[in-house]
ZADO-1210 file (C-alpha; in nm, 4 decimals, padded with zeros to 6 digits):
<atoms>
<atom x="01.6975" y="01.1498" z="-02.6243" code="MET" pos="1"/>
<atom x="01.3476" y="01.0177" z="-02.4886" code="LYS" pos="2"/>
<atom x="01.4392" y="00.7391" z="-02.2556" code="ALA" pos="3"/>
<atom x="01.1422" y="00.5050" z="-02.2467" code="MET" pos="4"/>
<atom x="01.1158" y="00.3095" z="-01.9003" code="SER" pos="5"/>
<atom x="00.8020" y="00.1382" z="-01.9359" code="ALA" pos="6"/>
<atom x="00.4500" y="00.2144" z="-02.1771" code="PRO" pos="7"/>
<atom x="00.2789" y="00.4985" z="-02.1243" code="ASN" pos="8"/>
<atom x="00.5274" y="00.7543" z="-01.9799" code="TRP" pos="9"/>
<atom x="00.8549" y="00.8942" z="-02.0066" code="GLU" pos="10"/>
<atom x="01.1640" y="01.0511" z="-01.8484" code="GLU" pos="11"/>
<atom x="01.3182" y="01.3282" z="-02.0647" code="VAL" pos="12"/>
<atom x="01.6822" y="01.4154" z="-01.9965" code="TYR" pos="13"/>
<atom x="01.7901" y="01.7822" z="-02.0159" code="ASP" pos="14"/>
<atom x="02.0475" y="01.7850" z="-02.2927" code="GLY" pos="15"/>
<atom x="01.9234" y="01.5019" z="-02.4732" code="GLY" pos="16"/>
<atom x="02.0946" y="01.2021" z="-02.2884" code="SER" pos="17"/>
<atom x="02.1801" y="01.1049" z="-01.9205" code="PRO" pos="18"/>
<atom x="02.5183" y="01.1886" z="-01.9229" code="GLU" pos="19"/>
<atom x="02.4465" y="01.5299" z="-02.0708" code="ALA" pos="20"/>
<atom x="02.2170" y="01.6084" z="-01.8285" code="GLU" pos="21"/>
<atom x="02.4843" y="01.4605" z="-01.5190" code="THR" pos="22"/>
<atom x="02.7178" y="01.7205" z="-01.6823" code="ALA" pos="23"/>
<atom x="02.4234" y="01.9935" z="-01.6434" code="ILE" pos="24"/>
<atom x="02.3383" y="01.8749" z="-01.3079" code="PHE" pos="25"/>
<atom x="02.7236" y="01.9175" z="-01.1839" code="LEU" pos="26"/>
<atom x="02.7111" y="02.2615" z="-01.2814" code="GLU" pos="27"/>
<atom x="02.4119" y="02.3644" z="-01.1064" code="LEU" pos="28"/>
<atom x="02.5029" y="02.1684" z="-00.8105" code="ALA" pos="29"/>
<atom x="02.8278" y="02.3944" z="-00.8212" code="ASP" pos="30"/>
<atom x="02.6350" y="02.7316" z="-00.8184" code="GLN" pos="31"/>
<atom x="02.4442" y="02.5802" z="-00.4983" code="MET" pos="32"/>
<atom x="02.6997" y="02.5006" z="-00.2949" code="LEU" pos="33"/>
<atom x="02.8326" y="02.8647" z="-00.4016" code="ALA" pos="34"/>
<atom x="02.4509" y="02.9762" z="-00.3296" code="ILE" pos="35"/>
<atom x="02.4959" y="02.7679" z="00.0626" code="GLN" pos="36"/>
<atom x="02.8601" y="02.9339" z="00.1168" code="GLU" pos="37"/>
<atom x="02.6962" y="03.2947" z="00.0927" code="ALA" pos="38"/>
<atom x="02.4052" y="03.1490" z="00.3045" code="ASN" pos="39"/>
<atom x="02.6959" y="03.0594" z="00.5312" code="ARG" pos="40"/>
<atom x="02.8510" y="03.3720" z="00.5890" code="GLN" pos="41"/>
<atom x="02.5474" y="03.6087" z="00.6109" code="LYS" pos="42"/>
<atom x="02.4354" y="03.4411" z="00.8805" code="ALA" pos="43"/>
<atom x="02.7766" y="03.4005" z="01.0422" code="GLY" pos="44"/>
<atom x="02.8090" y="03.0294" z="01.0867" code="ARG" pos="45"/>
<atom x="03.1473" y="02.9011" z="01.1144" code="ASP" pos="46"/>
<atom x="03.0418" y="02.6164" z="00.8878" code="HIS" pos="47"/>
<atom x="02.7899" y="02.4991" z="00.6298" code="ALA" pos="48"/>
<atom x="02.4649" y="02.3876" z="00.6622" code="ASP" pos="49"/>
<atom x="02.1810" y="02.2275" z="00.4603" code="ARG" pos="50"/>
<atom x="02.1523" y="02.3995" z="00.0949" code="THR" pos="51"/>
<atom x="01.7519" y="02.4267" z="00.2447" code="LEU" pos="52"/>
<atom x="01.5433" y="02.3233" z="00.5288" code="HIS" pos="53"/>
<atom x="01.8468" y="02.5069" z="00.7875" code="ALA" pos="54"/>
<atom x="01.6372" y="02.4202" z="01.0765" code="LYS" pos="55"/>
<atom x="01.4665" y="02.0734" z="01.2479" code="MET" pos="56"/>
<atom x="01.1738" y="02.1389" z="01.4507" code="THR" pos="57"/>
<atom x="01.1716" y="01.8097" z="01.5722" code="VAL" pos="58"/>
<atom x="01.3081" y="01.5021" z="01.5125" code="GLY" pos="59"/>
<atom x="01.2445" y="01.1340" z="01.6420" code="VAL" pos="60"/>
<atom x="01.4040" y="00.7909" z="01.5392" code="THR" pos="61"/>
<atom x="01.1595" y="00.5487" z="01.6426" code="ASP" pos="62"/>
<atom x="00.8374" y="00.6544" z="01.4643" code="ALA" pos="63"/>
<atom x="00.6420" y="00.3403" z="01.3309" code="VAL" pos="64"/>
<atom x="00.5160" y="00.3532" z="00.9007" code="LEU" pos="65"/>
<atom x="00.2331" y="00.0733" z="00.9635" code="SER" pos="66"/>
<atom x="00.1621" y="-00.0862" z="00.6088" code="VAL" pos="67"/>
<atom x="-00.2150" y="-00.1564" z="00.5429" code="ASP" pos="68"/>
<atom x="-00.3081" y="-00.4761" z="00.5411" code="ALA" pos="69"/>
<atom x="-00.5697" y="-00.3951" z="00.2647" code="THR" pos="70"/>
<atom x="-00.2801" y="-00.2076" z="00.0998" code="ILE" pos="71"/>
<atom x="-00.4571" y="-00.2287" z="-00.3135" code="PRO" pos="72"/>
<atom x="-00.2128" y="-00.4737" z="-00.5065" code="ASP" pos="73"/>
<atom x="-00.1320" y="-00.1929" z="-00.7548" code="ALA" pos="74"/>
<atom x="00.0842" y="-00.0566" z="-00.4697" code="PHE" pos="75"/>
<atom x="00.2089" y="-00.3364" z="-00.2982" code="ARG" pos="76"/>
<atom x="00.5976" y="-00.2795" z="-00.3785" code="THR" pos="77"/>
<atom x="00.8977" y="-00.3737" z="-00.2224" code="ALA" pos="78"/>
<atom x="00.8379" y="-00.3149" z="00.1452" code="HIS" pos="79"/>
<atom x="00.5323" y="-00.2005" z="00.1175" code="PHE" pos="80"/>
<atom x="00.3742" y="-00.4990" z="00.1704" code="GLU" pos="81"/>
<atom x="00.0368" y="-00.5915" z="00.3581" code="PRO" pos="82"/>
<atom x="00.0499" y="-00.5137" z="00.7139" code="GLY" pos="83"/>
<atom x="00.4844" y="-00.4277" z="00.7292" code="ALA" pos="84"/>
<atom x="00.5627" y="-00.2487" z="01.0271" code="ARG" pos="85"/>
<atom x="00.8508" y="-00.0639" z="00.9043" code="LEU" pos="86"/>
<atom x="01.0732" y="00.1298" z="01.1575" code="ARG" pos="87"/>
<atom x="01.1093" y="00.5449" z="01.0346" code="THR" pos="88"/>
<atom x="01.3248" y="00.8117" z="01.1407" code="ALA" pos="89"/>
<atom x="01.1023" y="01.1441" z="01.1232" code="VAL" pos="90"/>
<atom x="01.2605" y="01.4599" z="01.0725" code="ARG" pos="91"/>
<atom x="01.0009" y="01.7890" z="01.0662" code="PHE" pos="92"/>
<atom x="01.1826" y="02.1213" z="00.9048" code="SER" pos="93"/>
<atom x="01.1512" y="02.5189" z="00.8039" code="ASN" pos="94"/>
<atom x="01.2076" y="02.5123" z="00.4947" code="ALA" pos="95"/>
<atom x="01.4998" y="02.7904" z="00.4488" code="SER" pos="96"/>
<atom x="01.8413" y="02.7781" z="00.3674" code="ALA" pos="97"/>
<atom x="01.8494" y="03.0238" z="00.7298" code="LEU" pos="98"/>
<atom x="01.7596" y="02.8912" z="01.0244" code="ALA" pos="99"/>
<atom x="01.4538" y="03.1387" z="01.1997" code="GLN" pos="100"/>
<atom x="01.1852" y="03.1137" z="01.4314" code="ALA" pos="101"/>
<atom x="00.9351" y="02.8771" z="01.3617" code="ASP" pos="102"/>
<atom x="00.6673" y="03.1869" z="01.3368" code="THR" pos="103"/>
<atom x="00.7674" y="03.3025" z="01.0166" code="SER" pos="104"/>
<atom x="00.5962" y="03.2488" z="00.7276" code="PRO" pos="105"/>
<atom x="00.7883" y="02.9649" z="00.5719" code="ASP" pos="106"/>
<atom x="00.7465" y="02.6068" z="00.3927" code="MET" pos="107"/>
<atom x="00.7468" y="02.3434" z="00.6285" code="ARG" pos="108"/>
<atom x="00.9345" y="02.0093" z="00.5596" code="GLY" pos="109"/>
<atom x="00.8872" y="01.6508" z="00.6817" code="ALA" pos="110"/>
<atom x="01.1328" y="01.3377" z="00.5869" code="ALA" pos="111"/>
<atom x="01.1075" y="01.0075" z="00.6493" code="LEU" pos="112"/>
<atom x="01.3808" y="00.7624" z="00.6695" code="LYS" pos="113"/>
<atom x="01.2742" y="00.3799" z="00.6782" code="ILE" pos="114"/>
<atom x="01.5595" y="00.1562" z="00.7957" code="TRP" pos="115"/>
<atom x="01.4755" y="-00.1158" z="00.5164" code="LEU" pos="116"/>
<atom x="01.4649" y="-00.5102" z="00.6590" code="GLY" pos="117"/>
<atom x="01.4359" y="-00.3574" z="01.0899" code="ALA" pos="118"/>
<atom x="01.1722" y="-00.5056" z="01.2501" code="ASP" pos="119"/>
<atom x="01.0143" y="-00.2198" z="01.3865" code="ALA" pos="120"/>
<atom x="00.9305" y="-00.3428" z="01.7824" code="GLU" pos="121"/>
<atom x="01.1740" y="-00.5556" z="01.8173" code="ASP" pos="122"/>
<atom x="01.4941" y="-00.3626" z="01.7166" code="VAL" pos="123"/>
<atom x="01.6472" y="-00.0786" z="01.9477" code="PRO" pos="124"/>
<atom x="01.6679" y="00.2095" z="01.7439" code="TRP" pos="125"/>
<atom x="02.0479" y="00.2336" z="01.8406" code="ASP" pos="126"/>
<atom x="02.1109" y="-00.0462" z="01.7028" code="GLU" pos="127"/>
<atom x="01.8849" y="-00.0250" z="01.3810" code="VAL" pos="128"/>
<atom x="02.1106" y="00.3171" z="01.3034" code="ILE" pos="129"/>
<atom x="02.4125" y="00.1548" z="01.3421" code="ARG" pos="130"/>
<atom x="02.3262" y="-00.1735" z="01.1555" code="ALA" pos="131"/>
<atom x="02.1686" y="-00.0168" z="00.8092" code="GLN" pos="132"/>
<atom x="02.3516" y="00.2562" z="00.6641" code="PRO" pos="133"/>
<atom x="02.1632" y="00.5299" z="00.4084" code="GLU" pos="134"/>
<atom x="02.1951" y="00.2649" z="00.1006" code="GLN" pos="135"/>
<atom x="01.9791" y="00.0103" z="00.2965" code="HIS" pos="136"/>
<atom x="01.7156" y="00.3486" z="00.3741" code="THR" pos="137"/>
<atom x="01.4389" y="00.4576" z="00.1350" code="HIS" pos="138"/>
<atom x="01.3941" y="00.8204" z="00.2287" code="ASP" pos="139"/>
<atom x="01.0403" y="00.9939" z="00.1654" code="LEU" pos="140"/>
<atom x="01.0993" y="01.3525" z="00.1585" code="LEU" pos="141"/>
<atom x="00.8144" y="01.6196" z="00.1428" code="MET" pos="142"/>
<atom x="00.7039" y="02.0203" z="00.1785" code="THR" pos="143"/>
<atom x="00.3825" y="02.1887" z="00.3014" code="SER" pos="144"/>
<atom x="00.2897" y="02.2800" z="-00.0408" code="TYR" pos="145"/>
<atom x="00.1834" y="02.0624" z="-00.3182" code="PRO" pos="146"/>
<atom x="00.4015" y="02.2124" z="-00.6385" code="VAL" pos="147"/>
<atom x="00.7779" y="02.3506" z="-00.6952" code="SER" pos="148"/>
<atom x="00.7702" y="02.7428" z="-00.7885" code="HIS" pos="149"/>
<atom x="01.0286" y="02.5940" z="-01.0546" code="ALA" pos="150"/>
<atom x="00.9616" y="02.4080" z="-01.3271" code="ARG" pos="151"/>
<atom x="01.3052" y="02.2175" z="-01.3266" code="ASN" pos="152"/>
<atom x="01.6797" y="02.2115" z="-01.2413" code="ALA" pos="153"/>
<atom x="01.7884" y="02.5375" z="-01.4269" code="ARG" pos="154"/>
<atom x="01.4641" y="02.7308" z="-01.3056" code="GLN" pos="155"/>
<atom x="01.5320" y="02.6145" z="-00.9541" code="PHE" pos="156"/>
<atom x="01.8620" y="02.7379" z="-00.9205" code="VAL" pos="157"/>
<atom x="01.8565" y="03.0523" z="-01.1548" code="ASP" pos="158"/>
<atom x="01.5625" y="03.1476" z="-00.9242" code="PHE" pos="159"/>
<atom x="01.7843" y="03.1137" z="-00.6049" code="ALA" pos="160"/>
<atom x="02.1090" y="03.3333" z="-00.8148" code="VAL" pos="161"/>
<atom x="01.8838" y="03.5828" z="-00.8549" code="ALA" pos="162"/>
<atom x="01.7419" y="03.6227" z="-00.5246" code="ALA" pos="163"/>
<atom x="02.0925" y="03.6593" z="-00.3836" code="GLN" pos="164"/>
<atom x="02.0526" y="04.0068" z="-00.5378" code="GLY" pos="165"/>
<atom x="01.8978" y="04.3319" z="-00.3526" code="PRO" pos="166"/>
<atom x="01.5331" y="04.2161" z="-00.2604" code="ARG" pos="167"/>
<atom x="01.4348" y="04.5873" z="-00.3756" code="GLU" pos="168"/>
<atom x="01.5606" y="04.4534" z="-00.7639" code="THR" pos="169"/>
<atom x="01.4956" y="04.0955" z="-00.7081" code="LEU" pos="170"/>
<atom x="01.0964" y="04.1107" z="-00.8955" code="VAL" pos="171"/>
<atom x="01.3166" y="04.3510" z="-01.2072" code="GLU" pos="172"/>
<atom x="01.6022" y="04.0930" z="-01.1492" code="ARG" pos="173"/>
<atom x="01.3079" y="03.7649" z="-01.2288" code="LEU" pos="174"/>
<atom x="01.1448" y="03.9098" z="-01.4958" code="VAL" pos="175"/>
<atom x="01.4525" y="03.9760" z="-01.7141" code="ALA" pos="176"/>
<atom x="01.5172" y="03.5995" z="-01.6529" code="LYS" pos="177"/>
<atom x="01.1843" y="03.4371" z="-01.6567" code="PHE" pos="178"/>
<atom x="00.9528" y="03.7129" z="-01.8352" code="GLY" pos="179"/>
<atom x="00.6661" y="03.8741" z="-01.6565" code="GLN" pos="180"/>
<atom x="00.4651" y="03.5706" z="-01.6351" code="SER" pos="181"/>
<atom x="00.6421" y="03.3204" z="-01.5312" code="GLU" pos="182"/>
<atom x="00.7711" y="03.5224" z="-01.2650" code="THR" pos="183"/>
<atom x="00.3724" y="03.6207" z="-01.1310" code="GLN" pos="184"/>
<atom x="00.3111" y="03.2446" z="-01.1086" code="ARG" pos="185"/>
<atom x="00.6033" y="03.1800" z="-00.9458" code="MET" pos="186"/>
<atom x="00.6272" y="03.4417" z="-00.6546" code="LEU" pos="187"/>
<atom x="00.2380" y="03.4169" z="-00.6128" code="ALA" pos="188"/>
<atom x="00.3432" y="02.9809" z="-00.5373" code="ASN" pos="189"/>
<atom x="00.6206" y="03.1259" z="-00.3162" code="ILE" pos="190"/>
<atom x="00.3734" y="03.3299" z="-00.1126" code="GLN" pos="191"/>
<atom x="00.0899" y="03.1155" z="-00.0942" code="GLN" pos="192"/>
<atom x="00.3507" y="02.8314" z="00.0259" code="GLY" pos="193"/>
<atom x="00.5212" y="03.0066" z="00.2819" code="ALA" pos="194"/>
<atom x="00.2632" y="03.0625" z="00.5434" code="ARG" pos="195"/>
<atom x="00.2438" y="03.0425" z="00.9559" code="SER" pos="196"/>
<atom x="00.1861" y="02.6657" z="01.0545" code="CYS" pos="197"/>
<atom x="-00.0255" y="02.6223" z="01.3649" code="GLU" pos="198"/>
<atom x="00.1181" y="02.2797" z="01.4228" code="SER" pos="199"/>
<atom x="00.3093" y="02.0397" z="01.2347" code="LEU" pos="200"/>
<atom x="00.0416" y="01.7516" z="01.3580" code="ALA" pos="201"/>
<atom x="-00.2478" y="01.9523" z="01.1309" code="LEU" pos="202"/>
<atom x="-00.0176" y="02.0350" z="00.8385" code="GLN" pos="203"/>
<atom x="-00.0288" y="01.8049" z="00.4663" code="ARG" pos="204"/>
<atom x="00.3069" y="01.7545" z="00.3382" code="PHE" pos="205"/>
<atom x="00.3451" y="01.6920" z="-00.0961" code="TRP" pos="206"/>
<atom x="00.6101" y="01.4792" z="-00.2283" code="SER" pos="207"/>
<atom x="00.5960" y="01.7991" z="-00.5422" code="ARG" pos="208"/>
<atom x="00.7861" y="01.5243" z="-00.7820" code="GLY" pos="209"/>
<atom x="00.7003" y="01.1863" z="-00.8996" code="ALA" pos="210"/>
<atom x="00.8746" y="00.8538" z="-00.7662" code="VAL" pos="211"/>
<atom x="00.8504" y="00.5410" z="-00.9275" code="LEU" pos="212"/>
<atom x="00.6155" y="00.3052" z="-00.7131" code="TRP" pos="213"/>
<atom x="00.6750" y="-00.0465" z="-00.8630" code="GLY" pos="214"/>
<atom x="00.6072" y="-00.0130" z="-01.2138" code="THR" pos="215"/>
<atom x="00.4214" y="00.3118" z="-01.2289" code="GLN" pos="216"/>
<atom x="00.4808" y="00.6559" z="-01.1234" code="PRO" pos="217"/>
<atom x="00.2870" y="00.8446" z="-00.8083" code="VAL" pos="218"/>
<atom x="00.3139" y="01.1424" z="-00.6177" code="ARG" pos="219"/>
<atom x="00.3010" y="01.1004" z="-00.2554" code="PHE" pos="220"/>
<atom x="00.1644" y="01.2557" z="00.0660" code="ASP" pos="221"/>
<atom x="00.1548" y="01.2820" z="00.3944" code="LEU" pos="222"/>
<atom x="-00.1643" y="01.3847" z="00.5913" code="ARG" pos="223"/>
<atom x="-00.2759" y="01.4096" z="00.9537" code="PRO" pos="224"/>
<atom x="-00.5429" y="01.1582" z="01.0276" code="ILE" pos="225"/>
<atom x="-00.9294" y="01.2986" z="01.0458" code="ASP" pos="226"/>
<atom x="-00.9136" y="01.2938" z="01.4281" code="ALA" pos="227"/>
<atom x="-00.5879" y="01.4679" z="01.5038" code="ALA" pos="228"/>
<atom x="-00.6924" y="01.7466" z="01.7733" code="PRO" pos="229"/>
<atom x="-00.6754" y="02.0802" z="01.7100" code="ALA" pos="230"/>
<atom x="-00.4050" y="02.3134" z="01.9281" code="ALA" pos="231"/>
<atom x="-00.4997" y="02.3645" z="02.2703" code="THR" pos="232"/>
<atom x="-00.3414" y="02.7295" z="02.2490" code="ARG" pos="233"/>
<atom x="-00.1314" y="02.9342" z="02.0242" code="ALA" pos="234"/>
<atom x="00.2230" y="02.9284" z="02.0679" code="PHE" pos="235"/>
<atom x="00.4995" y="03.1875" z="02.0013" code="ASP" pos="236"/>
<atom x="00.8598" y="03.2218" z="02.0201" code="GLY" pos="237"/>
<atom x="01.1333" y="03.0996" z="01.8241" code="PRO" pos="238"/>
<atom x="01.0593" y="02.7682" z="01.8621" code="ASP" pos="239"/>
<atom x="00.6900" y="02.7569" z="01.8841" code="ALA" pos="240"/>
<atom x="00.6110" y="02.4392" z="01.6333" code="LEU" pos="241"/>
<atom x="00.8659" y="02.2372" z="01.8181" code="ARG" pos="242"/>
<atom x="00.6927" y="02.3628" z="02.1967" code="ASP" pos="243"/>
<atom x="00.3514" y="02.2808" z="02.0045" code="GLU" pos="244"/>
<atom x="00.4498" y="01.9518" z="01.9233" code="PHE" pos="245"/>
<atom x="00.6172" y="01.8661" z="02.2528" code="ALA" pos="246"/>
<atom x="00.2509" y="01.9600" z="02.4380" code="GLU" pos="247"/>
<atom x="00.0451" y="01.7275" z="02.1544" code="ARG" pos="248"/>
<atom x="00.3240" y="01.4128" z="02.2061" code="LEU" pos="249"/>
<atom x="00.2765" y="01.4448" z="02.5704" code="ARG" pos="250"/>
<atom x="-00.0869" y="01.4094" z="02.5799" code="ALA" pos="251"/>
<atom x="-00.1309" y="01.1445" z="02.2749" code="CYS" pos="252"/>
<atom x="00.0595" y="00.9800" z="01.9500" code="ASP" pos="253"/>
<atom x="00.0649" y="01.1696" z="01.6873" code="VAL" pos="254"/>
<atom x="-00.0289" y="00.9816" z="01.3634" code="ARG" pos="255"/>
<atom x="-00.0334" y="01.0472" z="00.9672" code="PHE" pos="256"/>
<atom x="-00.1617" y="00.9181" z="00.6674" code="ARG" pos="257"/>
<atom x="00.0782" y="00.7837" z="00.4061" code="LEU" pos="258"/>
<atom x="-00.1308" y="00.8059" z="00.0700" code="ALA" pos="259"/>
<atom x="-00.0215" y="00.8110" z="-00.3306" code="VAL" pos="260"/>
<atom x="-00.1265" y="00.9592" z="-00.5968" code="GLN" pos="261"/>
<atom x="-00.1163" y="00.7262" z="-00.9722" code="PRO" pos="262"/>
<atom x="00.0431" y="00.8631" z="-01.3006" code="PHE" pos="263"/>
<atom x="-00.2870" y="00.9049" z="-01.5015" code="VAL" pos="264"/>
<atom x="-00.1105" y="01.0575" z="-01.8343" code="ASP" pos="265"/>
<atom x="00.1931" y="01.3231" z="-01.9267" code="LEU" pos="266"/>
<atom x="-00.0616" y="01.5737" z="-01.9867" code="THR" pos="267"/>
<atom x="-00.2587" y="01.5823" z="-01.6323" code="ARG" pos="268"/>
<atom x="00.0137" y="01.3976" z="-01.3956" code="THR" pos="269"/>
<atom x="00.3295" y="01.5433" z="-01.5659" code="PRO" pos="270"/>
<atom x="00.6892" y="01.4003" z="-01.4765" code="ILE" pos="271"/>
<atom x="00.9068" y="01.6801" z="-01.6039" code="GLU" pos="272"/>
<atom x="00.7362" y="01.9680" z="-01.4556" code="ASP" pos="273"/>
<atom x="00.7618" y="01.9710" z="-01.0897" code="ALA" pos="274"/>
<atom x="00.4927" y="02.2972" z="-01.1259" code="ALA" pos="275"/>
<atom x="00.2472" y="02.1682" z="-01.2072" code="VAL" pos="276"/>
<atom x="-00.0325" y="01.9895" z="-00.9561" code="ALA" pos="277"/>
<atom x="-00.1709" y="01.6771" z="-01.0028" code="TRP" pos="278"/>
<atom x="-00.5144" y="01.6893" z="-00.9871" code="SER" pos="279"/>
<atom x="-00.7165" y="01.4722" z="-00.7143" code="GLU" pos="280"/>
<atom x="-00.9834" y="01.4887" z="-01.0024" code="ASP" pos="281"/>
<atom x="-00.7366" y="01.3410" z="-01.2733" code="ALA" pos="282"/>
<atom x="-00.6059" y="01.1266" z="-01.0379" code="SER" pos="283"/>
<atom x="-00.7605" y="01.0247" z="-00.6762" code="ALA" pos="284"/>
<atom x="-00.5379" y="00.9999" z="-00.3529" code="PRO" pos="285"/>
<atom x="-00.5160" y="00.6072" z="-00.2037" code="VAL" pos="286"/>
<atom x="-00.4021" y="00.5934" z="00.1255" code="GLU" pos="287"/>
<atom x="-00.1578" y="00.2872" z="00.2597" code="ILE" pos="288"/>
<atom x="00.0423" y="00.3399" z="00.5411" code="ALA" pos="289"/>
<atom x="-00.0338" y="00.4664" z="00.8967" code="THR" pos="290"/>
<atom x="00.2656" y="00.6645" z="01.0210" code="LEU" pos="291"/>
<atom x="00.2680" y="00.6687" z="01.4279" code="THR" pos="292"/>
<atom x="00.4947" y="00.8986" z="01.6313" code="ILE" pos="293"/>
<atom x="00.4807" y="00.7157" z="01.9817" code="ALA" pos="294"/>
<atom x="00.3455" y="00.9386" z="02.3134" code="ARG" pos="295"/>
<atom x="00.6522" y="01.0863" z="02.5144" code="ARG" pos="296"/>
<atom x="00.8380" y="01.4023" z="02.6647" code="SER" pos="297"/>
<atom x="01.0802" y="01.5492" z="02.4005" code="LEU" pos="298"/>
<atom x="01.2621" y="01.6655" z="02.6843" code="GLU" pos="299"/>
<atom x="01.3443" y="01.3148" z="02.8010" code="SER" pos="300"/>
<atom x="01.7740" y="01.2085" z="02.7241" code="ALA" pos="301"/>
<atom x="01.6109" y="00.9287" z="02.4916" code="ASP" pos="302"/>
<atom x="01.4539" y="01.2195" z="02.3584" code="ALA" pos="303"/>
<atom x="01.7155" y="01.4494" z="02.3218" code="LYS" pos="304"/>
<atom x="01.9677" y="01.2063" z="02.1985" code="ARG" pos="305"/>
<atom x="01.7198" y="01.1048" z="01.8917" code="GLN" pos="306"/>
<atom x="01.6707" y="01.4181" z="01.8167" code="ALA" pos="307"/>
<atom x="02.0850" y="01.5161" z="01.8022" code="ASP" pos="308"/>
<atom x="02.1147" y="01.1492" z="01.5566" code="THR" pos="309"/>
<atom x="01.8512" y="01.2597" z="01.3255" code="VAL" pos="310"/>
<atom x="02.0124" y="01.6091" z="01.3150" code="ALA" pos="311"/>
<atom x="02.3174" y="01.4423" z="01.1658" code="ALA" pos="312"/>
<atom x="02.1003" y="01.1867" z="00.9135" code="MET" pos="313"/>
<atom x="02.1307" y="01.3381" z="00.5887" code="ALA" pos="314"/>
<atom x="01.7806" y="01.2640" z="00.3826" code="PHE" pos="315"/>
<atom x="01.8330" y="01.2792" z="00.0137" code="ASN" pos="316"/>
<atom x="01.5307" y="01.1214" z="-00.2482" code="PRO" pos="317"/>
<atom x="01.7659" y="00.9506" z="-00.4434" code="TRP" pos="318"/>
<atom x="01.8368" y="00.6944" z="-00.0995" code="HIS" pos="319"/>
<atom x="01.5445" y="00.4790" z="-00.2433" code="ALA" pos="320"/>
<atom x="01.5514" y="00.0914" z="-00.3811" code="PRO" pos="321"/>
<atom x="01.5130" y="00.0844" z="-00.7521" code="ALA" pos="322"/>
<atom x="01.1497" y="-00.0186" z="-00.7507" code="ALA" pos="323"/>
<atom x="01.0954" y="00.3279" z="-00.5614" code="CYS" pos="324"/>
<atom x="01.3393" y="00.5659" z="-00.7699" code="ARG" pos="325"/>
<atom x="01.3184" y="00.9378" z="-00.7779" code="PRO" pos="326"/>
<atom x="01.1559" y="01.0665" z="-01.0978" code="LEU" pos="327"/>
<atom x="01.1841" y="01.3639" z="-01.3582" code="GLY" pos="328"/>
<atom x="01.4482" y="01.6555" z="-01.3402" code="ASN" pos="329"/>
<atom x="01.3756" y="01.8672" z="-01.0176" code="LEU" pos="330"/>
<atom x="01.4428" y="01.5080" z="-00.8503" code="ASN" pos="331"/>
<atom x="01.7194" y="01.3824" z="-01.0855" code="ARG" pos="332"/>
<atom x="01.9512" y="01.7016" z="-00.9898" code="VAL" pos="333"/>
<atom x="01.8629" y="01.6551" z="-00.6147" code="ARG" pos="334"/>
<atom x="02.0278" y="01.3280" z="-00.6490" code="GLY" pos="335"/>
<atom x="02.3535" y="01.5398" z="-00.7161" code="VAL" pos="336"/>
<atom x="02.3122" y="01.8486" z="-00.4830" code="VAL" pos="337"/>
<atom x="02.1958" y="01.7045" z="-00.2204" code="TYR" pos="338"/>
<atom x="02.4631" y="01.4472" z="-00.2051" code="GLY" pos="339"/>
<atom x="02.7279" y="01.7711" z="-00.2826" code="LYS" pos="340"/>
<atom x="02.5659" y="01.9773" z="00.0135" code="SER" pos="341"/>
<atom x="02.5985" y="01.6865" z="00.2684" code="ALA" pos="342"/>
<atom x="02.9318" y="01.5508" z="00.1917" code="GLN" pos="343"/>
<atom x="03.0554" y="01.9440" z="00.2874" code="ARG" pos="344"/>
<atom x="02.8103" y="02.0017" z="00.6503" code="TRP" pos="345"/>
<atom x="02.8371" y="01.6314" z="00.7366" code="GLN" pos="346"/>
<atom x="03.2521" y="01.7325" z="00.7362" code="ARG" pos="347"/>
<atom x="03.1789" y="02.0669" z="00.8773" code="GLY" pos="348"/>
<atom x="03.3172" y="02.2552" z="00.5993" code="GLY" pos="349"/>
</atoms>
């Protein structure tokens, strides 16, 4: 069955219906939780961690997302109104399911949790957190490579299962499962995405999947402002990205621009295939807001409290108002997998 949500675009459900797809997703979620448990045992941890993005590099709860006064009418929806100032928690992370040194090649993640209805200037962040449960947030999740290695949920989980075996026979297992061409594409994607990062403040992050934005699908990205200064020196050590970000924040605010990339058609801007890039020639991104992380010391007691608060947060693309819900197969499965994973690691299971 094909569910037509609006003229010109549609979502296509695995198994033929939302109900059939949900049943498939529950099975896939169990497989991912088994991998999570295997990773826990491999790392010698006492309790489960996040399925992915295990290591937080920087976390703050009092960033501000300022919507442009000139935001185009086409992108005005929900809380994205001209001049709005939105209290936002930010979690930067390394993408690996196992915590590793910041200098290790990896993708990086940026997750925003927008507190709906919270005035960014007048309400202390701790009061905002107490007053705003998860159902009153809008989470925007991004990584440092524009497309996924997996086209859909089945491919994502099948790849993760294959990756659990011996490294020396990984390619052989992948070819047996996906064929030569798809294996080459996925491995090239991972190799290109897993790279060193000079500074989180200089890194661009992409949603990789589509979300609804009012009545139209979009992808979104977070990009450094043009005036962001280069890193003053090279950092090494297990917390190099945090150390570089801390030095930068001691000197100045860190700012990014949020941009949305509108849907054009199902060929050039597919919704169900997360491995296909939305070409900027076909769909030019439109900047709509500025994210500001104010100057501070990350060593202060307040900054450490904020980091602890963010470390305990569960981020999920389905923490979103209906007008901004996630779209596409891979996004739909994330709602199931992330929810089950969060239940496990938050209770210390």
